[in-house]
N, C-alpha and C positions, 0 to 999 in steps of 0.2 A: 480296669479290666482291659481298655483293649490294650495297652502298657504292658498290665502283665505276658497277655494273650503271647505277644511281640514278643518280649524276652525270651518266654517259655519257647515259643517254635526255633530261634536264634539258638537260646543255648541246645534242645535237640540234637538241632543241626548241625551244629560246633564235635558235639562230643558224636553224633553218628557220622562223622568227617573225617574225623581225627582214631577210632577205636581201630585196631591194628582189627585185618582181616585177618581170619584162617588157611593159614599156609598145608601147603600139599604135597610134600615129598615124594619124591623113587625112586624104588628102591634097584639099586645097582648088582647085578651080580655077576658074579666070575667064573667063567666056567674055564676051567684045564682041560683043554682038547690031547694035546699029545707035551716031551716032554720042552721046553720055549716056547710053548704057543700058549697062548691062554685069548677068552674073547671075551667082551667088557662091556652087555649090551642092558637095558632094563626091562622090567616084569614084562614089559608087550613084545622085544624083542627090537624095540628102537635102542640102540646103542647115539652115543655124546661122540661128536668133533671137538669138542674139551674134553673129553679126559682126559688125564692126566696118570700116568705109571707108572709108581717105583721100585724096584726090583731092591731086595735089600740081603746080603746074607743073613749068615744065624744070629751072628756079633754085629747085629746092626748097621753093615757100614755098607752104602749107594750101591749096588753092582751097575746099575742104570737105570733111565728115567727117560723116560720119553710118552707119547702119543697113538692111539688106537689109529691105523688105517683105513679104507675110505668103504670097510665095510665091518669093523668095530674090533678086529683082532689087534693083538702082538706080541711083535717075536722077534 
């Protein structure tokens, strides 16, 4: 009986540790401000310093790629 309990407890622990947890994502909002300028922010107005913006022309050619400035703007 004790052996079955220990094995059950061990299996339950392994299942709980290896079970993937829920992942939450943030929605990025792209705010066009004026020609040639956008602001990229999360729902709560914070921005990511790791965001990379890529601008394409109509036929799919990359026109420009770059990061955001210290306020979340891309020019």
